[in-house]
C-alpha positions in Angstrom: -4.3 31.3 -7.6 -6.0 29.9 -4.5 -5.3 26.3 -3.8 -8.2 23.9 -4.2 -8.8 21.2 -1.7 -10.8 18.0 -2.1 -14.4 17.9 -0.7 -14.4 17.4 3.0 -10.8 18.6 3.5 -10.5 21.5 5.9 -8.2 24.4 5.1 -6.3 24.9 8.3 -3.3 26.7 6.9 0.0 25.8 5.3 2.0 23.2 7.2 5.5 21.7 6.8 6.1 17.9 6.7 9.4 16.1 6.6 9.5 12.4 5.8 12.5 10.3 6.8 13.1 6.9 5.3 16.4 5.1 6.0 15.8 2.1 3.7 18.7 1.6 1.3 16.8 2.5 -1.8 17.4 5.3 -4.2 14.0 6.8 -5.0 12.2 10.0 -5.5 8.5 10.9 -5.6 8.5 10.1 -9.3 9.8 6.5 -8.8 6.4 4.7 -8.4 5.3 6.2 -11.7 8.3 4.8 -13.5 9.5 1.6 -11.8 8.2 -1.0 -9.4 8.5 0.1 -5.7 7.5 -1.4 -2.4 4.1 -0.5 -0.8 5.5 1.5 2.1 7.7 3.7 -0.1 5.0 4.1 -2.7 2.6 5.2 0.0 5.1 7.7 1.2 5.6 9.1 -2.3 1.9 9.4 -2.9 1.1 11.0 0.4 3.9 13.5 0.1 2.8 14.4 -3.4 -0.8 14.8 -2.2 0.2 17.1 0.7 2.3 19.2 -1.7 -0.6 19.4 -4.1 -2.8 20.8 -1.3 -0.3 23.6 -0.7 1.8 22.2 2.1 5.6 22.3 2.2 7.0 18.8 2.0 10.4 17.2 2.2 11.8 13.7 1.9 15.1 12.6 3.3 16.2 9.2 2.1 19.1 7.5 0.3 18.6 9.3 -3.1 21.8 9.7 -5.0 21.3 13.5 -5.3 19.0 16.3 -4.1 16.1 17.2 -6.4 12.6 18.5 -6.5 10.2 15.8 -7.4 6.4 16.4 -7.9 6.4 19.4 -5.6 8.5 17.7 -2.9 12.1 18.5 -2.1 14.2 15.3 -1.8 17.5 15.3 0.1 19.9 12.5 0.7 21.2 11.4 4.1 24.6 11.4 2.5 24.5 15.2 1.8 23.5 18.2 3.7 19.8 17.8 4.5 19.6 20.5 7.2 17.4 22.8 4.9 14.6 20.3 5.5 14.6 21.3 9.2 14.9 25.1 8.9 12.5 26.5 9.5 11.2 23.9 11.8 8.6 21.5 10.4 5.2 20.8 12.0 5.9 17.1 11.7 8.9 14.8 11.2 7.6 11.4 10.1 9.8 8.4 10.3 8.8 5.5 8.1 9.1 1.9 9.3 12.1 2.3 11.6 11.8 2.1 15.4 15.0 2.5 17.5 15.9 5.7 15.7 14.1 8.3 17.9 17.2 9.3 19.9 19.1 10.1 16.6 16.3 12.2 15.1 15.0 14.0 18.1 18.0 16.3 18.5 17.5 17.6 15.0 14.0 18.8 15.8 12.7 22.0 17.2 10.6 21.4 20.4 7.5 22.4 18.5 8.0 19.7 15.8 5.9 16.6 16.3 7.9 13.4 15.8 5.8 10.5 14.4 6.6 6.9 13.7 4.7 5.7 10.6 4.8 1.9 10.9 3.5 -0.3 8.0 5.1 -3.5 9.3 3.6 -6.0 11.7 4.6 -6.0 15.4 6.7 -9.2 15.0 9.0 -7.7 12.3 12.5 -6.5 13.1 11.7 -2.9 12.2 9.3 -2.7 15.2 11.4 -4.2 17.9 13.0 -0.9 19.0 9.6 -0.2 20.6 10.5 -2.7 23.4 12.4 0.2 24.9 10.3 2.6 27.0 12.6 5.5 26.3 12.2 5.0 22.6 8.4 4.9 22.9 8.3 8.0 25.0 10.0 10.2 22.5 7.3 10.0 19.9 4.4 12.4 19.8 2.4 10.0 17.6 2.3 6.5 16.1 0.6 6.1 12.7 -0.7 2.7 11.9 -2.4 1.6 8.7 -5.2 -0.5 10.2 -7.1 -0.9 13.5 -5.9 -4.5 13.5 -2.3 -3.4 13.4 -2.9 -0.6 16.0 -4.3 -3.1 18.5 -1.4 -5.5 18.0 1.2 -2.8 18.7 -0.6 -1.6 21.8 -0.8 -5.1 23.1 2.8 -6.0 22.1 4.6 -2.9 23.3 2.3 -1.1 25.7 1.9 2.0 23.5 -0.1 4.9 24.7 -3.4 4.4 22.7 -4.1 8.1 22.8 -1.0 8.7 20.7 -1.7 5.8 18.3 -3.7 6.8 15.2 -5.0 4.8 12.3 -3.8 6.5 9.1 -4.9 4.2 6.3 -3.3 3.5 3.0 -4.9 4.4 -0.3 -4.9 3.7 -4.0 -2.1 5.0 -6.3 -3.2 8.0 -8.4 -3.2 5.9 -11.5 -5.9 3.7 -10.1 -8.3 6.5 -9.3 -11.1 7.1 -11.8 -10.2 4.1 -14.0 -13.8 3.8 -15.1 -16.0 6.7 -16.2 -19.4 6.8 -14.7 -21.1 5.7 -17.9 -18.5 3.1 -18.9 -19.3 -0.6 -18.8 -16.9 -2.3 -16.3 -17.7 -5.8 -17.5 -17.0 -4.8 -21.1 -13.4 -3.9 -20.2 -12.7 -7.3 -18.7 -11.1 -10.0 -20.7 -13.1 -13.2 -21.3 -12.5 -16.0 -20.4 -11.6 -14.3 -17.1 -8.1 -13.4 -16.1 -6.9 -13.9 -12.5 -4.1 -11.7 -11.3 -1.5 -12.0 -8.5 0.2 -8.7 -7.6 1.8 -9.1 -4.2 5.4 -10.1 -3.4 6.1 -13.8 -4.1 6.5 -14.9 -0.5 2.9 -14.0 0.5 1.1 -16.8 -1.2 2.2 -17.2 -4.8 3.2 -20.8 -4.1 -0.3 -21.7 -2.9 -1.9 -20.0 -6.0 0.4 -21.8 -8.5 -0.4 -25.2 -6.8 -4.1 -24.8 -7.0 -4.5 -23.0 -10.3 -4.4 -26.1 -12.4 -7.5 -27.4 -10.6 -9.3 -24.1 -11.1 -8.5 -24.1 -14.8 -9.6 -27.8 -15.1 -13.0 -26.8 -13.8 -13.3 -23.5 -15.7 -11.8 -23.9 -19.1 -9.9 -21.0 -20.6 -9.3 -19.1 -17.3 -5.9 -17.5 -17.2 -3.6 -16.3 -14.5 -1.2 -13.4 -14.8 1.5 -13.1 -12.2 2.8 -9.6 -11.5 5.3 -10.4 -8.8 9.1 -10.3 -8.0 11.5 -8.9 -5.4 12.5 -6.1 -7.7 10.2 -3.7 -5.8 12.9 -3.6 -3.1 15.5 -2.2 -5.6 18.4 -4.4 -4.4 20.8 -4.4 -7.4 23.3 -6.8 -5.7 20.7 -9.1 -4.4 19.6 -12.5 -5.7 15.9 -13.1 -6.0 15.3 -16.3 -4.0 12.0 -17.0 -5.7 13.2 -18.0 -9.1 11.8 -21.4 -8.7 8.3 -19.9 -8.3 8.7 -17.9 -11.5 9.9 -21.0 -13.3 6.8 -22.9 -12.0 4.6 -20.1 -13.2 6.1 -20.2 -16.7 5.8 -24.0 -16.8 2.1 -24.0 -15.8 -0.5 -24.1 -18.5 -2.6 -20.9 -18.5 -0.2 -18.9 -16.4 1.7 -15.9 -17.7 4.6 -14.7 -15.6 5.0 -11.0 -16.1 6.9 -9.8 -13.1 6.6 -6.5 -11.2 5.4 -3.4 -13.2 5.3 0.3 -12.6 1.9 1.5 -11.4 0.6 2.9 -14.7 1.1 -0.4 -16.5 -0.2 -2.4 -13.6 -3.4 -0.3 -13.5 -4.0 -1.0 -17.2 -3.5 -4.7 -16.6 -5.9 -4.9 -13.6 -8.5 -2.9 -15.6 -8.7 -6.0 -17.8 -8.5 -8.6 -15.1 -11.5 -10.1 -13.4 -10.2 -11.3 -10.1 -7.3 -10.6 -7.7 -6.4 -14.1 -6.6 -4.5 -13.7 -3.4 -4.2 -16.7 -1.1 -2.4 -14.6 1.5 -0.1 -16.5 3.9 1.5 -13.3 5.4 -0.5 -11.3 7.9 -1.1 -8.0 6.0 -1.2 -4.8 8.1 -3.2 -3.1 5.3 -2.8 -4.4 1.7 -2.6 -1.7 -1.0 -2.7 -4.5 -3.6 -6.3 -5.4 -2.6 -7.4 -1.7 -2.5 -6.0 -1.1 -6.0 -7.7 -4.2 -7.3 -11.0 -3.1 -5.9 -10.5 0.3 -7.6 -9.7 -1.5 -10.9 -13.1 -3.4 -10.8 -11.6 -6.7 -9.8 -13.3 -9.0 -7.5 -11.0 -9.9 -4.6 -10.5 -13.4 -3.3 -8.1 -13.7 -0.4 -7.7 -15.0 3.1 -9.1 -13.7 6.4 -5.7 -12.9 7.7 -4.4 -9.8 9.4 -6.2 -6.6 8.3 -7.5 -8.0 5.0 -11.1 -8.1 6.2 -10.8 -4.5 7.4 -9.1 -3.4 4.1 -11.6 -5.0 1.7 -14.4 -3.5 3.8 -17.1 -6.0 2.8 -16.1 -6.2 -0.9 -13.8 -9.2 -0.8 -14.4 -12.9 -0.5 -12.3 -14.1 2.4 -11.5 -17.8 3.2 -10.2 -18.9 6.6 -6.5 -19.5 6.9 -5.2 -22.8 8.0 -4.5 -26.3 6.6 -7.7 -26.3 4.4 -7.1 -22.9 3.0 -5.8 -23.9 -0.5 -8.8 -26.0 -1.3 -11.2 -23.5 0.1 -9.5 -20.7 -1.8 -9.7 -22.7 -5.1 -13.4 -23.2 -4.5 -13.9 -19.5 -3.8 -12.2 -18.6 -7.0 -14.4 -20.9 -9.0 -17.6 -19.4 -7.4 -16.2 -15.9 -8.1 -15.5 -16.7 -11.7 -19.1 -17.8 -12.1 -20.3 -14.6 -10.5 -18.2 -12.6 -13.0 -20.5 -13.8 -15.7 -23.6 -12.4 -14.2 -25.1 -9.4 -15.8 -26.2 -7.9 -12.5 -22.5 -8.0 -11.4 -22.0 -4.6 -13.1 -23.9 -2.8 -10.3 -21.9 -4.5 -7.6 -18.6 -3.5 -9.2 -19.8 0.1 -9.7 -20.6 0.3 -6.0 -17.2 -1.1 -5.1 -15.3 1.2 -7.4 -17.2 4.3 -6.3 -16.6 3.4 -2.6 -12.9 3.1 -3.0 -12.6 6.3 -5.1 -14.6 8.2 -2.5 -12.9 7.0 0.6 -9.4 5.7 -0.2 -7.5 8.2 -2.4 -4.3 9.9 -1.2 -6.0 13.3 -1.4 -8.4 12.1 1.2 -5.5 10.7 3.3 -3.5 13.9 3.1 -6.4 15.8 4.6 -6.6 13.2 7.4 -2.9 13.5 8.1 -3.1 17.3 8.3 -6.0 17.2 10.7 -4.3 14.6 12.9 -1.1 16.5 13.1 -3.0 19.7 13.8 -4.6 18.0 16.9 -1.1 17.3 18.2 -0.3 21.0 18.0 -3.3 22.1 20.0 
């Protein structure tokens, strides 16, 4: 049976991709469907699955406990023999979020294989600092960034060759695609009084939200907040979550339900009923999958104009300026957005938002973009 490609994706032949992730997490391509998982690893899983679904040969080498085939992708562990991933030679070897590793990986590669650093972190994070070394920078054939904001920052910080630096954006998890049928009422699926949701990690603004939520609820009676947040997305069984005090504050605050992190299918169901992603971000996002998925779930997004959030929300978010006055401005923006959620004409706005994300920001679309980008490196 011939493979079927999404509209707009060019059929330029079968290619081979190897993803390498040295984070100390045991995961396969199935994991984000079954358990909470960080954004970078989830993105890798969904991209790998989409590439395999389009007929390409895809491998993942990480710290899985055992080799396995997962959703069309062969997963090997660094602790076992992973040489089959490199024979025959892949078209691209893609290192996730780890600079300073090029000299160890390059000898494993055929000269024809393109080595790419796929960086989701900001330029000031430890994972990026290996790029201070000119020898390290020179070994990569490409640098994949998740926003234009992030790309500019890395070029300025490390003197990267802009011709090798591409923007390969993130996308929504498959469970968030097509959440609403074309004839389905979006507003009817939303709980009333409105539910606000927080879905990012706790250190990115949960403290701000919990402090201002009582004032929001006092002005708009019945509004609730659900908190889907914890450090469990990093799968550290021996670690101690340092944000227990925030979870305790959430549980003690009237109108707040602390849920914790959820697997993607359950989170999608929850956001389908929520009205607003309330995200007073205090951490410069390089992309923000949480915002993209909230848009796809028909949530209005209220966040801060920090990092790449303006770029990611693409005109569909309400962004408040960061700084000392942000908490009060954020609360006011949430109240105004709650009032908008009651408008009958809001249905058309939400439909436009959902259709835009489903058309432009799925992993099938991204897989096609990656194939075309790697293909240009081979020419």
